[in-house]
Backbone of each chain as nested JSON, in Angstrom:
{
  "chains": [
    {"id": "A", "residues": [
      {"number": 1, "name": "MET", "atoms": {"N": [0.84, -1.19, 0.0], "CA": [0.0, 0.0, 0.0], "C": [0.88, 1.247, 0.0]}},
      {"number": 2, "name": "LYS", "atoms": {"N": [0.355, 2.289, -0.602], "CA": [1.124, 3.527, -0.681], "C": [0.267, 4.648, -0.101]}},
      {"number": 3, "name": "TRP", "atoms": {"N": [0.847, 5.398, 0.803], "CA": [0.136, 6.471, 1.478], "C": [0.843, 7.793, 1.237]}},
      {"number": 4, "name": "GLU", "atoms": {"N": [0.037, 8.832, 1.124], "CA": [0.607, 10.174, 1.049], "C": [0.237, 10.936, 2.308]}},
      {"number": 5, "name": "VAL", "atoms": {"N": [1.267, 11.464, 2.955], "CA": [1.063, 12.274, 4.16], "C": [1.45, 13.704, 3.824]}},
      {"number": 6, "name": "ARG", "atoms": {"N": [0.594, 14.615, 4.15], "CA": [0.913, 16.023, 3.908], "C": [0.95, 16.756, 5.242]}},
      {"number": 7, "name": "ILE", "atoms": {"N": [2.074, 17.429, 5.484], "CA": [2.271, 18.153, 6.74], "C": [2.245, 19.642, 6.43]}},
      {"number": 8, "name": "SER", "atoms": {"N": [1.348, 20.355, 7.078], "CA": [1.303, 21.807, 6.852], "C": [1.243, 22.52, 8.204]}},
      {"number": 9, "name": "TYR", "atoms": {"N": [1.44, 23.822, 8.165], "CA": [1.406, 24.575, 9.418], "C": [-0.027, 24.863, 9.836]}},
      {"number": 10, "name": "LYS", "atoms": {"N": [-0.268, 24.804, 11.118], "CA": [-1.584, 25.179, 11.641], "C": [-1.821, 26.663, 11.388]}},
      {"number": 11, "name": "LYS", "atoms": {"N": [-3.093, 27.002, 11.282], "CA": [-3.473, 28.416, 11.145], "C": [-2.885, 29.23, 12.289]}},
      {"number": 12, "name": "GLY", "atoms": {"N": [-2.301, 30.376, 11.958], "CA": [-1.769, 31.231, 13.004], "C": [-0.322, 30.947, 13.34]}},
      {"number": 13, "name": "VAL", "atoms": {"N": [0.224, 29.844, 12.812], "CA": [1.637, 29.549, 13.045], "C": [2.435, 30.135, 11.88]}},
      {"number": 14, "name": "LEU", "atoms": {"N": [3.546, 30.776, 12.179], "CA": [4.357, 31.387, 11.126], "C": [4.937, 30.314, 10.213]}},
      {"number": 15, "name": "ASP", "atoms": {"N": [4.642, 30.43, 8.937], "CA": [5.2, 29.533, 7.92], "C": [6.406, 30.266, 7.324]}},
      {"number": 16, "name": "SER", "atoms": {"N": [7.549, 30.114, 7.988], "CA": [8.698, 30.943, 7.604], "C": [9.205, 30.586, 6.212]}},
      {"number": 17, "name": "GLU", "atoms": {"N": [9.093, 29.321, 5.837], "CA": [9.545, 28.969, 4.484], "C": [8.627, 29.574, 3.425]}},
      {"number": 18, "name": "GLY", "atoms": {"N": [7.322, 29.554, 3.686], "CA": [6.388, 30.193, 2.758], "C": [6.671, 31.686, 2.645]}},
      {"number": 19, "name": "GLU", "atoms": {"N": [6.899, 32.314, 3.785], "CA": [7.165, 33.755, 3.79], "C": [8.439, 34.102, 3.039]}},
      {"number": 20, "name": "SER", "atoms": {"N": [9.494, 33.3, 3.264], "CA": [10.76, 33.644, 2.605], "C": [10.682, 33.332, 1.117]}},
      {"number": 21, "name": "THR", "atoms": {"N": [9.884, 32.328, 0.742], "CA": [9.697, 32.053, -0.687], "C": [8.931, 33.196, -1.344]}},
      {"number": 22, "name": "LEU", "atoms": {"N": [7.903, 33.681, -0.671], "CA": [7.147, 34.834, -1.19], "C": [8.075, 36.019, -1.409]}},
      {"number": 23, "name": "SER", "atoms": {"N": [8.909, 36.273, -0.419], "CA": [9.825, 37.393, -0.515], "C": [10.832, 37.188, -1.662]}},
      {"number": 24, "name": "GLY", "atoms": {"N": [11.332, 35.959, -1.816], "CA": [12.266, 35.67, -2.914], "C": [11.612, 35.834, -4.276]}},
      {"number": 25, "name": "LEU", "atoms": {"N": [10.361, 35.398, -4.401], "CA": [9.66, 35.533, -5.685], "C": [9.448, 37.004, -6.03]}},
      {"number": 26, "name": "LYS", "atoms": {"N": [9.129, 37.802, -5.037], "CA": [8.926, 39.237, -5.296], "C": [10.244, 39.893, -5.714]}},
      {"number": 27, "name": "THR", "atoms": {"N": [11.32, 39.493, -5.048], "CA": [12.64, 40.031, -5.412], "C": [12.979, 39.709, -6.862]}},
      {"number": 28, "name": "LEU", "atoms": {"N": [12.545, 38.525, -7.325], "CA": [12.806, 38.139, -8.714], "C": [11.856, 38.833, -9.694]}},
      {"number": 29, "name": "GLY", "atoms": {"N": [10.925, 39.611, -9.176], "CA": [10.052, 40.365, -10.076], "C": [8.659, 39.783, -10.255]}},
      {"number": 30, "name": "PHE", "atoms": {"N": [8.337, 38.73, -9.522], "CA": [6.983, 38.163, -9.621], "C": [6.057, 38.968, -8.707]}},
      {"number": 31, "name": "ASN", "atoms": {"N": [5.653, 40.116, -9.191], "CA": [4.904, 41.027, -8.327], "C": [3.441, 40.647, -8.151]}},
      {"number": 32, "name": "ASN", "atoms": {"N": [2.965, 39.705, -8.959], "CA": [1.57, 39.285, -8.841], "C": [1.343, 38.17, -7.82]}},
      {"number": 33, "name": "VAL", "atoms": {"N": [2.383, 37.742, -7.143], "CA": [2.202, 36.707, -6.118], "C": [1.639, 37.355, -4.865]}},
      {"number": 34, "name": "ASP", "atoms": {"N": [0.564, 36.779, -4.352], "CA": [-0.046, 37.333, -3.143], "C": [0.318, 36.546, -1.896]}},
      {"number": 35, "name": "ASN", "atoms": {"N": [0.468, 35.227, -2.055], "CA": [0.652, 34.401, -0.87], "C": [1.338, 33.085, -1.255]}},
      {"number": 36, "name": "VAL", "atoms": {"N": [2.213, 32.608, -0.377], "CA": [2.851, 31.3, -0.588], "C": [2.78, 30.52, 0.718]}},
      {"number": 37, "name": "LYS", "atoms": {"N": [2.33, 29.288, 0.619], "CA": [2.363, 28.408, 1.794], "C": [3.215, 27.197, 1.456]}},
      {"number": 38, "name": "ALA", "atoms": {"N": [4.036, 26.791, 2.404], "CA": [4.891, 25.621, 2.189], "C": [4.319, 24.428, 2.948]}},
      {"number": 39, "name": "ALA", "atoms": {"N": [4.466, 23.263, 2.379], "CA": [4.057, 22.036, 3.071], "C": [5.039, 20.937, 2.69]}},
      {"number": 40, "name": "LYS", "atoms": {"N": [4.987, 19.888, 3.45], "CA": [5.891, 18.764, 3.262], "C": [5.044, 17.551, 2.91]}},
      {"number": 41, "name": "VAL", "atoms": {"N": [5.536, 16.74, 1.995], "CA": [4.814, 15.522, 1.649], "C": [5.74, 14.323, 1.843]}},
      {"number": 42, "name": "TYR", "atoms": {"N": [5.177, 13.258, 2.42], "CA": [5.889, 11.987, 2.494], "C": [5.07, 10.931, 1.773]}},
      {"number": 43, "name": "LEU", "atoms": {"N": [5.7, 10.209, 0.867], "CA": [5.07, 9.054, 0.232], "C": [5.624, 7.823, 0.915]}},
      {"number": 44, "name": "ILE", "atoms": {"N": [4.743, 7.073, 1.544], "CA": [5.171, 5.979, 2.404], "C": [4.608, 4.669, 1.875]}},
      {"number": 45, "name": "GLU", "atoms": {"N": [5.487, 3.73, 1.596], "CA": [5.049, 2.441, 1.068], "C": [5.297, 1.332, 2.075]}},
      {"number": 46, "name": "GLY", "atoms": {"N": [4.387, 0.381, 2.101], "CA": [4.552, -0.771, 2.974], "C": [3.205, -1.388, 3.294]}},
      {"number": 47, "name": "ASN", "atoms": {"N": [3.241, -2.458, 4.017], "CA": [2.013, -3.139, 4.429], "C": [1.482, -2.425, 5.672]}},
      {"number": 48, "name": "LEU", "atoms": {"N": [0.808, -1.304, 5.447], "CA": [0.459, -0.388, 6.534], "C": [-1.006, 0.003, 6.453]}},
      {"number": 49, "name": "THR", "atoms": {"N": [-1.648, 0.093, 7.595], "CA": [-3.023, 0.594, 7.643], "C": [-2.995, 2.111, 7.824]}},
      {"number": 50, "name": "ARG", "atoms": {"N": [-4.153, 2.715, 7.61], "CA": [-4.261, 4.162, 7.864], "C": [-3.901, 4.476, 9.317]}},
      {"number": 51, "name": "ARG", "atoms": {"N": [-4.294, 3.6, 10.211], "CA": [-3.988, 3.835, 11.631], "C": [-2.475, 3.837, 11.893]}},
      {"number": 52, "name": "ASP", "atoms": {"N": [-1.751, 2.94, 11.182], "CA": [-0.281, 2.949, 11.297], "C": [0.275, 4.312, 10.874]}},
      {"number": 53, "name": "VAL", "atoms": {"N": [-0.26, 4.818, 9.772], "CA": [0.276, 6.076, 9.236], "C": [-0.084, 7.245, 10.156]}},
      {"number": 54, "name": "GLU", "atoms": {"N": [-1.279, 7.204, 10.741], "CA": [-1.641, 8.224, 11.743], "C": [-0.646, 8.202, 12.904]}},
      {"number": 55, "name": "GLU", "atoms": {"N": [-0.305, 6.993, 13.322], "CA": [0.634, 6.881, 14.444], "C": [2.017, 7.422, 14.05]}},
      {"number": 56, "name": "MET", "atoms": {"N": [2.421, 7.189, 12.803], "CA": [3.701, 7.755, 12.33], "C": [3.68, 9.284, 12.388]}},
      {"number": 57, "name": "CYS", "atoms": {"N": [2.529, 9.856, 11.999], "CA": [2.413, 11.313, 12.028], "C": [2.522, 11.821, 13.451]}},
      {"number": 58, "name": "GLU", "atoms": {"N": [1.837, 11.107, 14.356], "CA": [1.796, 11.576, 15.743], "C": [3.137, 11.4, 16.445]}},
      {"number": 59, "name": "ARG", "atoms": {"N": [3.867, 10.357, 16.065], "CA": [5.109, 10.062, 16.779], "C": [6.361, 10.635, 16.114]}},
      {"number": 60, "name": "LEU", "atoms": {"N": [6.307, 10.891, 14.814], "CA": [7.538, 11.351, 14.168], "C": [7.351, 12.479, 13.147]}},
      {"number": 61, "name": "LEU", "atoms": {"N": [6.353, 12.36, 12.281], "CA": [6.357, 13.22, 11.094], "C": [5.87, 14.645, 11.347]}},
      {"number": 62, "name": "ALA", "atoms": {"N": [4.89, 14.786, 12.227], "CA": [4.3, 16.114, 12.444], "C": [4.563, 16.589, 13.865]}},
      {"number": 63, "name": "ASN", "atoms": {"N": [4.721, 17.875, 14.0], "CA": [4.82, 18.486, 15.318], "C": [3.401, 18.858, 15.76]}},
      {"number": 64, "name": "PRO", "atoms": {"N": [2.88, 18.194, 16.795], "CA": [1.472, 18.408, 17.147], "C": [1.171, 19.835, 17.601]}},
      {"number": 65, "name": "VAL", "atoms": {"N": [2.182, 20.556, 18.014], "CA": [1.966, 21.934, 18.465], "C": [1.709, 22.872, 17.289]}},
      {"number": 66, "name": "SER", "atoms": {"N": [2.465, 22.672, 16.224], "CA": [2.456, 23.678, 15.158], "C": [1.983, 23.158, 13.807]}},
      {"number": 67, "name": "GLN", "atoms": {"N": [1.813, 21.839, 13.677], "CA": [1.523, 21.308, 12.345], "C": [0.281, 20.43, 12.32]}},
      {"number": 68, "name": "ASP", "atoms": {"N": [-0.386, 20.464, 11.175], "CA": [-1.494, 19.551, 10.901], "C": [-1.026, 18.505, 9.904]}},
      {"number": 69, "name": "TYR", "atoms": {"N": [-1.677, 17.355, 9.913], "CA": [-1.359, 16.374, 8.872], "C": [-2.636, 15.865, 8.231]}},
      {"number": 70, "name": "SER", "atoms": {"N": [-2.502, 15.462, 6.974], "CA": [-3.604, 14.769, 6.314], "C": [-3.029, 13.556, 5.601]}},
      {"number": 71, "name": "ILE", "atoms": {"N": [-3.825, 12.514, 5.533], "CA": [-3.369, 11.227, 5.001], "C": [-4.299, 10.817, 3.873]}},
      {"number": 72, "name": "SER", "atoms": {"N": [-3.733, 10.399, 2.754], "CA": [-4.593, 9.838, 1.704], "C": [-3.9, 8.633, 1.091]}},
      {"number": 73, "name": "GLU", "atoms": {"N": [-4.718, 7.669, 0.646], "CA": [-4.142, 6.487, 0.021], "C": [-3.852, 6.812, -1.438]}},
      {"number": 74, "name": "VAL", "atoms": {"N": [-2.707, 6.384, -1.922], "CA": [-2.349, 6.591, -3.331], "C": [-2.673, 5.294, -4.061]}},
      {"number": 75, "name": "LYS", "atoms": {"N": [-3.547, 5.377, -5.04], "CA": [-3.967, 4.161, -5.768], "C": [-2.963, 3.837, -6.88]}}
    ]},
    {"id": "B", "residues": [
      {"number": 1, "name": "MET", "atoms": {"N": [-5.952, 33.188, -8.616], "CA": [-5.719, 31.793, -8.958], "C": [-4.792, 31.153, -7.92]}},
      {"number": 2, "name": "LYS", "atoms": {"N": [-4.993, 29.86, -7.716], "CA": [-4.17, 29.169, -6.723], "C": [-3.503, 27.971, -7.399]}},
      {"number": 3, "name": "TRP", "atoms": {"N": [-2.217, 27.874, -7.238], "CA": [-1.456, 26.81, -7.882], "C": [-0.744, 25.973, -6.828]}},
      {"number": 4, "name": "GLU", "atoms": {"N": [-0.666, 24.685, -7.125], "CA": [0.131, 23.814, -6.263], "C": [1.351, 23.335, -7.035]}},
      {"number": 5, "name": "VAL", "atoms": {"N": [2.51, 23.563, -6.452], "CA": [3.77, 23.115, -7.045], "C": [4.327, 22.005, -6.169]}},
      {"number": 6, "name": "ARG", "atoms": {"N": [4.691, 20.911, -6.784], "CA": [5.291, 19.83, -6.02], "C": [6.712, 19.594, -6.521]}},
      {"number": 7, "name": "ILE", "atoms": {"N": [7.659, 19.615, -5.578], "CA": [9.066, 19.452, -5.909], "C": [9.522, 18.104, -5.36]}},
      {"number": 8, "name": "SER", "atoms": {"N": [10.031, 17.256, -6.23], "CA": [10.512, 15.952, -5.756], "C": [11.9, 15.691, -6.342]}},
      {"number": 9, "name": "TYR", "atoms": {"N": [12.555, 14.688, -5.814], "CA": [13.896, 14.376, -6.313], "C": [13.812, 13.57, -7.596]}},
      {"number": 10, "name": "LYS", "atoms": {"N": [14.707, 13.851, -8.508], "CA": [14.79, 13.059, -9.736], "C": [15.195, 11.63, -9.397]}},
      {"number": 11, "name": "LYS", "atoms": {"N": [14.78, 10.713, -10.25], "CA": [15.202, 9.311, -10.103], "C": [16.719, 9.229, -10.039]}},
      {"number": 12, "name": "GLY", "atoms": {"N": [17.224, 8.458, -9.098], "CA": [18.663, 8.274, -9.012], "C": [19.362, 9.274, -8.104]}},
      {"number": 13, "name": "VAL", "atoms": {"N": [18.633, 10.321, -7.688], "CA": [19.214, 11.3, -6.767], "C": [18.877, 10.861, -5.341]}},
      {"number": 14, "name": "LEU", "atoms": {"N": [19.833, 10.932, -4.452], "CA": [19.597, 10.514, -3.071], "C": [18.59, 11.444, -2.393]}},
      {"number": 15, "name": "ASP", "atoms": {"N": [17.523, 10.86, -1.889], "CA": [16.51, 11.597, -1.135], "C": [16.848, 11.387, 0.336]}},
      {"number": 16, "name": "SER", "atoms": {"N": [17.736, 12.243, 0.847], "CA": [18.276, 11.974, 2.181], "C": [17.196, 12.132, 3.256]}},
      {"number": 17, "name": "GLU", "atoms": {"N": [16.254, 13.04, 3.02], "CA": [15.192, 13.19, 4.019], "C": [14.278, 11.955, 4.033]}},
      {"number": 18, "name": "GLY", "atoms": {"N": [13.97, 11.434, 2.849], "CA": [13.184, 10.199, 2.787], "C": [13.9, 9.054, 3.487]}},
      {"number": 19, "name": "GLU", "atoms": {"N": [15.199, 8.946, 3.217], "CA": [15.986, 7.856, 3.817], "C": [16.04, 7.971, 5.336]}},
      {"number": 20, "name": "SER", "atoms": {"N": [16.246, 9.199, 5.823], "CA": [16.375, 9.328, 7.281], "C": [15.016, 9.144, 7.958]}},
      {"number": 21, "name": "THR", "atoms": {"N": [13.943, 9.517, 7.256], "CA": [12.607, 9.275, 7.812], "C": [12.326, 7.774, 7.876]}},
      {"number": 22, "name": "LEU", "atoms": {"N": [12.69, 7.069, 6.817], "CA": [12.529, 5.605, 6.808], "C": [13.27, 4.988, 7.992]}},
      {"number": 23, "name": "SER", "atoms": {"N": [14.492, 5.44, 8.17], "CA": [15.301, 4.908, 9.258], "C": [14.683, 5.237, 10.624]}},
      {"number": 24, "name": "GLY", "atoms": {"N": [14.185, 6.468, 10.782], "CA": [13.538, 6.86, 12.039], "C": [12.288, 6.039, 12.324]}},
      {"number": 25, "name": "LEU", "atoms": {"N": [11.498, 5.795, 11.267], "CA": [10.273, 5.002, 11.458], "C": [10.619, 3.574, 11.877]}},
      {"number": 26, "name": "LYS", "atoms": {"N": [11.661, 3.024, 11.292], "CA": [12.058, 1.65, 11.665], "C": [12.545, 1.607, 13.11]}},
      {"number": 27, "name": "THR", "atoms": {"N": [13.288, 2.634, 13.488], "CA": [13.76, 2.715, 14.875], "C": [12.587, 2.755, 15.851]}},
      {"number": 28, "name": "LEU", "atoms": {"N": [11.504, 3.409, 15.436], "CA": [10.315, 3.482, 16.297], "C": [9.492, 2.193, 16.275]}},
      {"number": 29, "name": "GLY", "atoms": {"N": [9.908, 1.224, 15.463], "CA": [9.215, -0.065, 15.462], "C": [8.256, -0.285, 14.303]}},
      {"number": 30, "name": "PHE", "atoms": {"N": [8.214, 0.648, 13.359], "CA": [7.352, 0.466, 12.182], "C": [8.099, -0.397, 11.161]}},
      {"number": 31, "name": "ASN", "atoms": {"N": [8.112, -1.68, 11.414], "CA": [8.949, -2.555, 10.594], "C": [8.342, -2.882, 9.234]}},
      {"number": 32, "name": "ASN", "atoms": {"N": [7.072, -2.545, 9.052], "CA": [6.43, -2.828, 7.755], "C": [6.623, -1.718, 6.717]}},
      {"number": 33, "name": "VAL", "atoms": {"N": [7.35, -0.682, 7.076], "CA": [7.6, 0.384, 6.087], "C": [8.682, -0.087, 5.133]}},
      {"number": 34, "name": "ASP", "atoms": {"N": [8.41, 0.004, 3.838], "CA": [9.405, -0.406, 2.845], "C": [10.152, 0.773, 2.241]}},
      {"number": 35, "name": "ASN", "atoms": {"N": [9.472, 1.902, 2.092], "CA": [10.091, 3.006, 1.377], "C": [9.429, 4.32, 1.776]}},
      {"number": 36, "name": "VAL", "atoms": {"N": [10.224, 5.377, 1.867], "CA": [9.691, 6.713, 2.123], "C": [10.338, 7.683, 1.136]}},
      {"number": 37, "name": "LYS", "atoms": {"N": [9.523, 8.475, 0.505], "CA": [10.049, 9.55, -0.344], "C": [9.516, 10.872, 0.182]}},
      {"number": 38, "name": "ALA", "atoms": {"N": [10.389, 11.863, 0.21], "CA": [9.992, 13.189, 0.68], "C": [9.81, 14.121, -0.514]}},
      {"number": 39, "name": "ALA", "atoms": {"N": [8.872, 15.009, -0.407], "CA": [8.681, 16.029, -1.433], "C": [8.235, 17.309, -0.748]}},
      {"number": 40, "name": "LYS", "atoms": {"N": [8.317, 18.378, -1.497], "CA": [7.981, 19.703, -0.978], "C": [6.805, 20.241, -1.779]}},
      {"number": 41, "name": "VAL", "atoms": {"N": [5.882, 20.878, -1.101], "CA": [4.758, 21.474, -1.813], "C": [4.701, 22.965, -1.508]}},
      {"number": 42, "name": "TYR", "atoms": {"N": [4.447, 23.76, -2.546], "CA": [4.173, 25.189, -2.369], "C": [2.785, 25.479, -2.908]}},
      {"number": 43, "name": "LEU", "atoms": {"N": [1.977, 26.139, -2.112], "CA": [0.679, 26.638, -2.582], "C": [0.853, 28.126, -2.851]}},
      {"number": 44, "name": "ILE", "atoms": {"N": [0.664, 28.499, -4.094], "CA": [0.995, 29.862, -4.526], "C": [-0.269, 30.541, -5.044]}},
      {"number": 45, "name": "GLU", "atoms": {"N": [-0.594, 31.673, -4.437], "CA": [-1.794, 32.4, -4.854], "C": [-1.43, 33.724, -5.498]}},
      {"number": 46, "name": "GLY", "atoms": {"N": [-2.204, 34.103, -6.498], "CA": [-2.003, 35.389, -7.15], "C": [-2.556, 35.34, -8.558]}},
      {"number": 47, "name": "ASN", "atoms": {"N": [-2.462, 36.458, -9.223], "CA": [-2.925, 36.556, -10.603], "C": [-1.803, 36.054, -11.507]}},
      {"number": 48, "name": "LEU", "atoms": {"N": [-1.708, 34.733, -11.624], "CA": [-0.537, 34.092, -12.241], "C": [-0.987, 33.05, -13.254]}},
      {"number": 49, "name": "THR", "atoms": {"N": [-0.275, 32.993, -14.363], "CA": [-0.528, 31.94, -15.345], "C": [0.339, 30.725, -15.015]}},
      {"number": 50, "name": "ARG", "atoms": {"N": [0.002, 29.603, -15.648], "CA": [0.837, 28.409, -15.481], "C": [2.282, 28.704, -15.904]}},
      {"number": 51, "name": "ARG", "atoms": {"N": [2.438, 29.489, -16.953], "CA": [3.795, 29.836, -17.419], "C": [4.563, 30.62, -16.346]}},
      {"number": 52, "name": "ASP", "atoms": {"N": [3.866, 31.519, -15.631], "CA": [4.521, 32.239, -14.523], "C": [5.041, 31.246, -13.485]}},
      {"number": 53, "name": "VAL", "atoms": {"N": [4.197, 30.267, -13.166], "CA": [4.573, 29.322, -12.113], "C": [5.719, 28.424, -12.588]}},
      {"number": 54, "name": "GLU", "atoms": {"N": [5.709, 28.039, -13.859], "CA": [6.848, 27.288, -14.415], "C": [8.134, 28.09, -14.26]}},
      {"number": 55, "name": "GLU", "atoms": {"N": [8.026, 29.378, -14.546], "CA": [9.22, 30.224, -14.443], "C": [9.698, 30.312, -12.985]}},
      {"number": 56, "name": "MET", "atoms": {"N": [8.757, 30.359, -12.049], "CA": [9.141, 30.365, -10.624], "C": [9.908, 29.091, -10.267]}},
      {"number": 57, "name": "CYS", "atoms": {"N": [9.417, 27.96, -10.798], "CA": [10.089, 26.687, -10.518], "C": [11.497, 26.708, -11.075]}},
      {"number": 58, "name": "GLU", "atoms": {"N": [11.613, 27.214, -12.298], "CA": [12.918, 27.185, -12.952], "C": [13.908, 28.16, -12.332]}},
      {"number": 59, "name": "ARG", "atoms": {"N": [13.398, 29.267, -11.823], "CA": [14.303, 30.3, -11.312], "C": [14.529, 30.221, -9.808]}},
      {"number": 60, "name": "LEU", "atoms": {"N": [13.605, 29.63, -9.063], "CA": [13.775, 29.647, -7.605], "C": [13.432, 28.336, -6.892]}},
      {"number": 61, "name": "LEU", "atoms": {"N": [12.299, 27.732, -7.243], "CA": [11.771, 26.694, -6.361], "C": [12.453, 25.339, -6.507]}},
      {"number": 62, "name": "ALA", "atoms": {"N": [12.831, 24.986, -7.733], "CA": [13.4, 23.654, -7.965], "C": [14.86, 23.768, -8.392]}},
      {"number": 63, "name": "ASN", "atoms": {"N": [15.633, 22.808, -7.994], "CA": [17.012, 22.699, -8.474], "C": [16.979, 21.838, -9.746]}},
      {"number": 64, "name": "PRO", "atoms": {"N": [17.297, 22.433, -10.9], "CA": [17.134, 21.679, -12.154], "C": [18.048, 20.465, -12.252]}},
      {"number": 65, "name": "VAL", "atoms": {"N": [19.108, 20.445, -11.486], "CA": [20.033, 19.314, -11.528], "C": [19.442, 18.088, -10.831]}},
      {"number": 66, "name": "SER", "atoms": {"N": [18.798, 18.324, -9.707], "CA": [18.424, 17.187, -8.869], "C": [16.926, 17.031, -8.65]}},
      {"number": 67, "name": "GLN", "atoms": {"N": [16.137, 18.017, -9.061], "CA": [14.712, 17.966, -8.704], "C": [13.786, 18.111, -9.915]}},
      {"number": 68, "name": "ASP", "atoms": {"N": [12.646, 17.449, -9.812], "CA": [11.568, 17.616, -10.784], "C": [10.467, 18.459, -10.15]}},
      {"number": 69, "name": "TYR", "atoms": {"N": [9.684, 19.108, -10.98], "CA": [8.52, 19.808, -10.43], "C": [7.272, 19.463, -11.221]}},
      {"number": 70, "name": "SER", "atoms": {"N": [6.13, 19.52, -10.555], "CA": [4.86, 19.4, -11.252], "C": [3.942, 20.503, -10.726]}},
      {"number": 71, "name": "ILE", "atoms": {"N": [3.088, 20.976, -11.598], "CA": [2.236, 22.131, -11.288], "C": [0.794, 21.738, -11.529]}},
      {"number": 72, "name": "SER", "atoms": {"N": [-0.082, 22.051, -10.593], "CA": [-1.506, 21.832, -10.851], "C": [-2.291, 23.01, -10.293]}},
      {"number": 73, "name": "GLU", "atoms": {"N": [-3.391, 23.3, -10.96], "CA": [-4.229, 24.395, -10.487], "C": [-5.129, 23.864, -9.381]}},
      {"number": 74, "name": "VAL", "atoms": {"N": [-5.279, 24.631, -8.32], "CA": [-6.166, 24.247, -7.217], "C": [-7.488, 24.989, -7.425]}},
      {"number": 75, "name": "LYS", "atoms": {"N": [-8.567, 24.238, -7.566], "CA": [-9.884, 24.872, -7.834], "C": [-10.556, 25.278, -6.529]}}
    ]}
  ]
}
């Protein structure tokens, strides 16, 4: 089975990578960019249930204080 | 308009974050994990065409030597 985990920042938490990317794009002249958000994706393969992947998020992949995660199966 | 850019490693390039995540998961006892790949996602909002976003990938977001990018519009 193949799972996709997406880790993003919770609302209200500073997404410093998104902010610095926005600033870099503007410096390069992309003046029409309004907002950039950064997220991390992990593609995880193995004989794993959704519950296993949730546990991976809770124990290693996501910071419960500042990050949200979402899990989807890749067909 | 809102665009999603996904940056991943080209085939044959070492995905060190994927490898270290795999190793960390095994250390935590997730022995059924076979493979982990890491990727980066940017959600970019603004009055931008697909060509603008391609140019952003080529000039800032992706390393053309080691990374691939894919772009999709978020509805």
